[in-house]
NUMARTOR-874280 format. One record per residue: residue in three letters; x, z negated, y of N, C-alpha, C in turn. Coordinates in pm, 1 decimal, decimal comma. Each point is the difference from the previous one (the first is absolute). Layout:
<pts>
  tordo      n_px      n_pz      n_py     ca_px     ca_pz     ca_py      c_px      c_pz      c_py
    ALA         X         Z         Y         X         Z         Y         X         Z         Y
...
</pts>
This chain:
<pts>
  tordo      n_px      n_pz      n_py     ca_px     ca_pz     ca_py      c_px      c_pz      c_py
    MET   -3338,8    1114,9   -1576,3      66,3     130,2      58,6     139,1     -25,7      20,7
    THR      56,4      99,4     -50,3     170,6     -42,2      34,0      39,9     108,7     125,2
    GLU     116,5     -66,0      74,5      40,7      84,7      96,9      62,6     124,7     -71,1
    PRO     -12,4     108,5      70,0      93,1     113,0     -54,0     148,3     -11,3      33,4
    VAL      96,8      56,2     -92,7     137,3     -27,3      21,5      34,7     149,8      10,6
    CYS     102,7     -32,4     106,8      73,4     125,8      60,7      71,8      66,6    -115,0
    ILE      15,7     107,2     -37,6      75,1      61,3     -63,7     144,0      65,5      39,0
    ARG       0,4     -29,6     134,7     139,2      67,8      98,5      29,3    -146,7      80,2
    ALA     -32,4    -120,6     -58,2      26,7    -134,3      70,8     133,0      27,8      59,5
    ILE      -3,1     -45,5     138,6     118,5     -10,8      56,3      68,3    -128,1     -34,3
    PRO     126,2       9,1     -38,5      69,3    -148,0     -37,5       5,9    -107,2      85,6
    THR      15,9    -120,5     -43,2     -36,9    -105,6     111,1     145,9     -38,6      67,5
    SER     117,2      75,0     -25,8     126,2       3,4      73,9     -51,9     103,8     111,7
    ALA     -49,3     108,9     -23,6     -26,2     117,1     106,5    -121,3     -69,6      93,1
    LEU     -83,1     -42,1     -49,4     -91,6    -106,5     105,7      39,0     -75,3      87,4
    LEU     111,5     -96,1     -29,3      66,6     -96,4      42,0      70,3      81,5     130,2
    THR      65,8      74,9     -48,2      78,4     106,1      90,7     -56,4      46,1     104,7
    TYR    -127,7      80,0     -29,4     -80,1      49,5      79,3     -72,7    -118,5     128,5
    TRP      -2,9    -137,0     -59,0     -71,3     -65,7      60,4     102,2     -73,6     109,9
    MET     113,4      -4,6     -34,2     107,4     -57,5      64,4      74,9     115,9      88,4
    GLY     -62,9     126,5       4,7      61,7     118,1     109,3     106,3      54,3     -66,6
    GLU      23,3      10,6    -109,5     162,7      32,5     -26,9     -13,6     114,0     -51,7
    CYS    -142,5      78,5     -50,4      18,2     140,6     -95,3     -39,8     102,8     110,6
    VAL      64,6      15,8     109,9     -27,4     145,4     110,1       8,5     107,7     -80,5
    ALA      64,7      39,0     -99,4     -25,4     141,0     -61,1    -114,4      25,7     -68,0
    GLU     -69,4    -100,9     -74,9     -99,5      13,4     -79,7    -126,1     -59,8      88,4
    GLU      -9,6     -44,7      91,5     -99,9     -66,6      46,6    -116,0      76,2       2,1
    ALA       3,3     110,9      36,1    -130,6      87,4     -15,0     -64,8      -1,2    -122,9
    THR      77,1      17,8     -83,7     -47,7      43,0    -171,7     -57,0    -164,5     -21,6
    VAL      58,8    -108,4      29,0     -50,9    -117,4     -23,8    -116,3      -8,2      58,8
    GLU     -23,3       7,7     158,5    -129,7       5,1      42,8    -104,7      76,1     -31,4
    GLU      27,0     137,2     -25,8    -111,8      85,6     -73,1     -28,1     -70,1    -135,9
    HIS      67,7     -30,8     -82,9     -38,7     -69,8    -131,0    -100,8    -139,3      28,5
    LEU      68,3     -62,7     107,8     -81,0    -149,1       7,6    -156,9      45,5      51,1
    MET       5,5     110,9      82,6    -129,7       3,7      43,5     -84,4      81,1    -116,5
    GLU      32,1      53,5     -83,1     -75,9      56,5    -108,3       0,1    -106,3    -116,5
    CYS      47,9    -115,8     -28,1       6,0     -74,4    -109,4     -28,2    -136,8      44,3
    PRO    -116,2     -38,6     -68,0     -27,5    -161,8      54,0      77,5     -71,8     -85,1
    HIS      56,5      36,8    -125,3      60,1     -81,3    -104,5     142,5     -56,0      95,2
    CYS      70,9     116,3      30,1     138,7     -17,4      85,5     -12,1     -75,6     148,7
    SER    -143,6      20,3      38,8     -38,4     -57,5     148,2      12,8    -157,3     -26,4
    THR     -77,5      -8,1    -111,0     -47,6    -150,6     -24,8     143,1     -60,9     -72,0
    ARG     110,5      47,3     -38,1      96,3     -77,5     -37,8     118,7      -1,2     134,3
    LEU     -29,9      73,1     103,9      76,4      -5,8     101,6     -46,7    -117,2      64,4
    ALA    -159,9     -23,1      13,0     -60,7     -94,1      91,9      52,3    -127,8     -72,0
    SER      10,1       4,0    -142,3      40,1    -135,4     -43,0     138,7     -40,1       9,1
    LEU     101,7      72,2      -1,2     138,7      -2,5      65,9      -2,5     -35,5     137,4
    VAL    -103,6      50,5      87,6      17,1     -43,0     123,4     -34,0    -172,5      32,9
    ARG    -114,8      -8,2     -70,4     -45,1    -150,2      -2,5      93,3     -91,2     -48,5
    LEU      82,2      36,5    -117,0     117,9     -71,3     -33,3     114,9     -31,6      93,8
    GLY      32,6     120,9      70,6      86,8     -13,5      81,0     -52,5     -90,0     143,6
    GLN    -122,3      23,6      18,2     -68,0     -77,5     108,1      30,2    -142,5     -55,9
    GLY     -40,5     -46,8     -98,3      32,2    -154,7     -41,2     152,9     -37,4      -8,6
    ILE      66,5      78,7     -34,7     141,1     -35,0      18,2      53,9     -11,0     120,5
    ARG     -65,5      83,0     103,6      30,5     -21,7     143,7     -32,6    -124,7      52,5
    ARG    -132,3     -66,8     -67,4     -54,0    -115,2      67,6     101,5    -103,8     -46,7
    ALA      15,8      -5,6    -150,6      87,2    -102,6     -48,4     145,8     -15,0      69,1
    THR      51,1     128,4      18,9     148,5       0,6      72,0     -43,7     -54,0     141,9
    ARG     -97,9      28,8      71,2     -16,6     -40,4     148,7     -31,7    -153,2      -7,2
    SER     -50,1     -44,9     -77,0      -4,9    -149,6     -24,9     132,8     -82,4     -77,4
    GLY      88,6      81,5       5,4      93,7     -56,5     -72,7      -9,4     -58,5    -156,8
    ASN    -108,9      27,8     -80,2     -21,3     -36,9    -120,9      37,8      90,6     -87,7
    PHE     112,8      71,7      21,0      50,6     121,4    -122,6     123,5     -43,1     -35,9
    HIS      11,6      38,3    -105,4     147,5     -15,2     -72,4      30,7     104,1     -79,7
    GLY      77,0      91,0      -2,4      40,9     105,8     -94,4      98,6     106,4      21,9
    VAL     -22,7      98,5     -47,1      70,2     128,6       6,6     -69,6     115,8      40,1
    LEU      30,4      64,9     114,9     -60,2     109,3      51,9     107,0     113,8      15,4
    SER     -81,4     106,7      59,3     110,1     138,7      10,2      11,1      -5,0     137,2
    ALA     129,4      53,1      15,9      44,0      24,0     166,8    -126,3      77,2      66,6
    SER     -53,3     112,0     -45,3    -107,5      59,3      33,4    -102,5     -90,9      56,8
    PHE     -57,8     -92,5     -79,3    -117,1     -54,4      31,5      68,2    -102,7     119,2
    ILE     100,4     -47,6      -3,2      77,8    -101,6     116,6     -19,1     102,3     132,1
    ASP      20,3     121,5       9,1      -4,1     102,8      86,4    -152,9      18,1      62,5
    THR     -87,9     -20,9    -119,0    -141,6      27,3      37,6     -33,3    -139,4     113,0
    LEU      38,5    -122,3     -86,8     -39,0    -118,6      58,1      43,4     -25,2     143,8
    ARG     143,6      39,4      43,1      70,4      14,6     114,9    -115,2      74,3      84,5
    LYS     -35,6     132,2     -22,2     -78,3      88,9      49,0    -139,8     -90,7      63,1
    ASP     -47,7     -69,3     -99,0    -117,7     -46,0      54,0      13,0    -102,0      61,9
    GLY     131,9     -50,1      52,1      14,2     -97,9     109,6      78,1    -121,6     -52,3
    LEU      38,1     -47,0    -129,9      43,1     -91,5     -49,9     147,1     -15,7      61,1
    ARG      28,1    -116,4      31,1     140,8     -43,8      25,1      82,3     -19,5    -100,4
    VAL     102,8      91,8     -19,2      64,2     -26,0    -137,6     148,7     -39,5      25,6
    ARG      60,1    -128,9     -58,3     111,2     -39,9      -0,4     104,5      88,1     -94,4
    GLU     104,7      30,8      -9,9      50,7      74,4    -128,7     123,1     -44,7     -17,1
    TYR      56,6     -13,4    -134,3     132,0     -43,8     -17,2      41,4     102,8    -120,8
    ARG     101,4      65,7     -19,0      56,2      78,2     -62,4     131,6     -65,1     -90,2
    LEU       9,3       9,3    -123,6     113,9     -81,3    -105,6      61,0      96,5     -82,3
    GLN     110,2     -26,9     -12,8      60,1      80,5    -122,7      11,8    -101,3    -117,5
    PRO      38,8      34,6    -116,0       4,4     -96,7    -102,7     108,8    -103,1      53,0
    ASN      -8,2    -115,8     -31,8      67,8    -116,4     -15,7      46,1     -33,1     145,0
    THR     -77,8      12,9      81,1      24,4     -22,4     175,7     -84,2    -113,3      21,0
    SER      17,3     -54,5     147,3     -90,7     -83,6      60,4     -55,9      39,2     116,4
    VAL    -101,6     -53,1      75,5     -45,6      43,1     129,7     -45,1    -119,9      51,5
    ALA      42,5     -52,7     121,7     -77,3     -79,8     107,3    -136,8      29,0       0,2
    CYS    -102,3     -40,7      -3,2    -140,3      25,1       7,9     -76,5    -125,9      46,5
    THR    -115,4      56,1      81,1    -115,6     -80,8      63,6    -120,5      61,9      -7,1
    VAL    -129,8     -49,0      27,3    -110,1      59,3      42,2     -58,2     -97,2      97,4
    THR     -36,2      87,5     130,9     -57,5     -50,7      96,3    -153,1      18,4       5,6
    PRO     -70,9     -87,7     114,3    -139,8      28,5      -4,6     -38,9     135,6      43,6
    GLU      53,4      98,5      55,0     -21,4     125,9      16,9       3,6     120,6    -113,0
    ASP      66,3     -58,5     -94,6      45,1      80,0    -145,4    -136,8     -19,6     -75,2
    ASP     -94,5     141,2     -20,7    -109,5      -7,4     -98,9      64,7     -19,0    -137,1
    LEU     115,1      84,5     -17,3      39,2      36,1    -130,9     178,5     -16,2      -3,8
    VAL      60,0     -61,0    -103,2     161,4       5,5     -21,9       5,9      77,3    -103,4
    ILE      75,4     106,2     -24,7      46,0     120,8     -82,1     143,8     -24,3     -41,6
    SER      45,0      -6,0    -125,7     113,1      18,8     -41,9      23,3     103,3     -71,7
    TYR     120,2     122,9      30,3       5,5     117,3     -87,3     124,6     -57,6     -77,8
    LEU       3,8     -15,4    -133,4      64,8     -33,3     -94,2      88,6     122,8     -68,7
    SER     107,1      37,7      57,5      67,6     103,8     -73,8      50,9     -20,2    -132,6
    ALA     -19,9      99,1    -108,8      35,0      -4,0    -127,5      22,5     135,0     -78,8
    PRO      44,0       7,1     -78,2      33,1     105,1    -111,7    -119,6       0,0     -91,1
    LEU    -115,9      88,6      45,3    -106,6     -20,1     -85,9     -23,9     155,0     -95,6
    ARG      68,1      74,6      29,7     -26,0     137,5     -71,1      -1,3      -0,3    -150,8
    GLU      39,9     -95,1     -54,0       3,9      -3,1    -170,7    -107,0    -128,4     -18,3
    VAL     -38,9     -44,4      77,8     -76,5    -152,3     -35,9    -115,7      40,1     -36,3
    GLN     -56,6     -39,5    -141,3    -145,5     -11,1     -61,9     -95,9     -61,7      68,4
    ARG      37,1    -162,1     -14,1     -77,9     -96,1      21,8      74,9     -97,0     123,8
    LEU     -37,4     -30,3     127,4      63,4     -93,2      90,7     -90,6    -125,5      46,9
    ASP      90,6    -109,4     -33,4     -85,1    -125,4      51,3     109,5     -42,1     118,0
    LEU    -105,4    -116,3      75,6      63,8     -27,9     115,6     -29,7    -153,0     -16,5
    VAL     146,4     -97,4      41,5     -29,4    -127,7      -7,0      32,6     -34,2     130,4
    PHE     -75,7     -83,9      39,4      -2,1     -72,5     122,5      51,7    -135,3      21,3
    GLU      86,4     -52,9      27,5      46,4    -141,3     -45,6      14,3     -88,4     160,0
    ASP     -91,6    -101,4      -0,1      27,7     -71,0     104,4     124,2    -128,6     -41,1
    LEU      92,0      36,7      85,3     121,4     -71,3     -41,2     -20,2    -163,9      55,6
    VAL     -68,7     -22,6     110,9     -24,1     -74,1      58,2     -84,0    -115,5     -78,0
    ALA    -112,7      48,3     -45,2    -109,5     -63,1     -97,2      51,0       0,0    -113,8
    GLY      54,3      89,5     -60,6      50,8      -4,2    -141,7     -99,1      58,8    -117,3
    HIS     -60,0      96,3      70,6     -96,1      60,8     -82,7      30,2     159,0     -14,2
    ALA     -76,1      83,0     -73,2       2,8     152,1       6,2    -100,2      43,1     -51,3
    VAL     -34,1     124,6      41,8    -125,5      79,9     -56,2      26,4     121,6     -36,7
    ARG     -25,5      60,1    -117,7      13,5     133,5     -36,4    -103,7      95,8     -18,6
    MET      12,9      99,1      90,4     -83,8     110,4      -1,9      52,6     100,7    -122,0
    MET     -81,8      35,3    -106,4      52,6      85,0    -118,3     -72,8     142,5      29,1
    ASP      76,7      98,8     -10,3     -15,4     132,7      -4,8     -85,0      40,1     111,0
    VAL      90,7     -42,4     119,4     -64,2      57,3     130,8      27,1     145,3      50,5
    ALA     -61,1      43,0      77,9      -8,8     160,7      29,4     112,1      20,0      42,3
    PHE      95,1     123,7       6,8      96,6      42,8      65,9       5,6     155,0     -22,9
    ASP      69,6      52,7      80,9      43,9     139,8      43,3     128,6      11,1     -43,5
    PRO      27,7      55,1    -134,5     127,4       6,6     -34,5     106,6      94,4      93,6
    ALA     -66,0     115,8      77,9      70,2      81,3      61,5      41,0     -79,0     143,0
    ALA     -98,4    -112,2      54,3      19,4     -59,5     123,9     142,4    -107,7     -20,1
    GLU      26,7     -30,9    -132,7     102,6     -90,1       1,3     -10,1    -115,0      74,6
    GLN    -125,2     -52,5      50,1     -30,8    -136,4      45,6    -128,0     -38,7     -44,7
    VAL      10,5    -125,4      13,7    -161,7     -66,0     -26,5     -22,1     -56,7     137,5
    VAL    -123,3       4,3      58,4     -59,0     -55,3     109,4     -72,1    -137,5      -9,7
    LEU      66,7     -90,5       2,9     -69,2    -147,6     -18,7     -80,1     -21,0      96,8
    ALA    -133,7     -80,2       9,5     -64,0     -13,9      95,2     -67,4    -142,2     -16,8
    PRO      94,9    -123,2      24,5     -46,3    -127,0     -24,4    -121,7     -44,2      59,0
    ASN     -66,4    -138,2     -33,0    -112,3     -32,1      82,8      52,8     -43,4     133,9
    THR     -23,2      36,9      91,0      28,3       4,0     139,4     -23,3    -185,2      35,5
    THR    -139,0     -48,0     -32,5     -23,0    -127,6      -3,0      86,4     -84,5     -52,4
    ALA      29,8      -3,4    -110,4     114,7     -71,6     -76,0     147,6       5,7      39,8
    LEU      13,0     111,2      61,7     143,7      -1,5      65,8     -11,5     -70,8     131,5
    ARG     -74,2      -5,4      84,3     -27,8     -83,2     152,6      31,3    -145,8     -80,1
    ALA     -56,0     -78,9    -128,3     -15,0    -100,7     -33,9     154,7     -45,1     -77,8
    PHE      61,1     114,3     -17,2     163,1     -57,4     -52,4      47,7     -59,3      64,5
    ASP      82,9    -119,2     -31,5      87,2     -70,4      76,1     145,5      93,9     -14,5
    THR      92,8     -17,3      93,6     154,3      63,2      33,2      72,4     -11,8    -156,4
    GLY      18,5     110,8     -22,5      68,5     -16,6    -131,0      26,9     143,4     -74,1
    PRO      60,1     -14,3    -102,8      15,1     138,3     -58,0    -105,3      38,9    -117,0
    ARG     -46,8     137,0     -23,4     -83,4      54,0     -86,3      44,9     108,7     -67,8
    ARG      -7,8      30,4    -124,4      79,5     110,1     -64,5    -114,6     100,4     -67,7
    ALA      -0,3     123,4     -17,6     -75,8      82,7     -50,1      97,0      76,1    -108,5
    ARG      -1,5      17,1    -129,9      69,9      75,0     -79,8     -49,7     102,8     -79,4
    LEU      34,2     109,0      15,6     -64,0     137,1     -98,8      39,5       8,0    -124,3
    ILE     -87,0     -11,5     -96,2      60,7      15,0    -158,8     -81,7      95,7     -69,6
    ALA     111,3     124,4     -51,4     -61,7      65,7     -58,2     -22,3     -30,7    -169,9
    VAL    -112,6      50,5     -50,7     -31,3     -43,2    -119,1     -31,6     128,9    -110,5
    GLN      78,4       6,1     -84,8      -7,6     103,6    -105,3      46,4     -36,7    -132,5
    ASP    -125,6      18,2     -64,7      18,5     -45,7    -164,2      25,0    -142,7      -3,1
    GLY     -62,3     -86,7      69,0      14,0    -140,4      -3,5     126,6     -50,1      55,5
    VAL     105,6      80,0      45,0     129,3     -14,5      36,2     -32,6      -4,6     178,8
    GLU      60,9    -128,3      52,8       0,0     -22,5     155,5     134,5      37,3      58,0
    ARG     -10,1      83,8     124,4     138,1      27,6      47,4     -33,9     -17,1     175,7
    GLU      89,2    -106,2      50,0     -70,8     -25,8     124,2      69,5     118,3     108,4
    LEU     -65,1      69,1      55,9      44,6     101,1     116,0      35,0     -41,0     126,1
    GLY     -26,1    -125,0      46,7      70,6     -48,8     116,5    -106,9    -137,8      50,5
    SER      97,2     -65,4      61,3     -47,6    -142,6      62,7      12,6      24,2     151,7
    TYR    -111,3     -65,2      46,8     -22,8      49,9     159,5     -49,7    -135,1      50,7
    THR      79,7     -76,9      73,9      -2,4    -154,9      68,5     -34,9      14,4     139,3
    PHE    -119,7     -74,4      29,0     -66,6      -6,7     134,4      32,7    -116,6      40,7
    ASP      88,7     -27,8     126,6      37,6    -136,2      47,4     -87,6      -8,9      92,2
    HIS    -129,5     -65,1      -7,3    -129,6      27,5      78,7      34,3    -163,9      83,4
    THR     -35,8      46,6     127,1      12,6     -85,0     128,6    -171,4     -43,0      23,7
    ARG     -38,4     -72,3       6,8    -147,4     -57,0      39,7       6,0       7,8     145,5
    PHE     -88,0     101,1      71,0     -44,4      24,6     118,4     -33,6    -138,5      92,7
    ALA      53,6     -46,8      80,2     -16,6    -110,5      50,8     -78,1      28,0     153,8
    GLY     -18,3     119,2      31,1     -57,7      21,0     133,6      92,4     -13,9     110,5
    PRO     -90,6      19,9     125,8     102,7       7,0     125,9       8,8    -147,0      13,7
    SER     102,4     -35,2      81,5      47,2    -129,0      46,6     -46,8     -30,0     112,9
    PHE     -71,8    -115,6      40,0     -78,6     -25,6     134,0      69,5    -129,9      91,1
    GLU     154,8     -11,4     -51,5      55,6     -82,5      45,6      68,9      46,8     121,5
    ASP      26,6     -92,8     101,6      58,2      51,5     104,6     169,9     -12,1      25,0
</pts>
């Protein structure tokens, strides 16, 4: 037996907006549809479970990726302690992570309006290796990428520079949009010396 499909299915983006409490104008219409439609209600429940899984991974520090600014706001409202850094292209920032931080977020500003595909390269200049995330999610209108590195890994980093680079890719041609240097200082904790 196949599950009935909704012919007026709510788009996934609208379900996410509803779940995150951002669609005040259409809230009543969405709620009415969800009450009548098992298909869309099941889709919303799946998105909620996925979000809860991301929250658990984020809380444990075992997450590394690109998120939306509105999702960060939702995590903050849920009680996560978020340390934030905002960088313009080709700038640097002194940074750290403390035991009180649940999540460290970097807002990387860049001209994204004409970008078709965006890659993010994270370079550990201390260890001498790099990781490339291909085709990362981004909102061209926001003109920023919200980077959420693995907090557990950040705590283990030695003091020294790390760099993120945003690369626009179009028709096989790469163009760097910005380089963002993080001058990381490992948190040493309180001093107990007299």
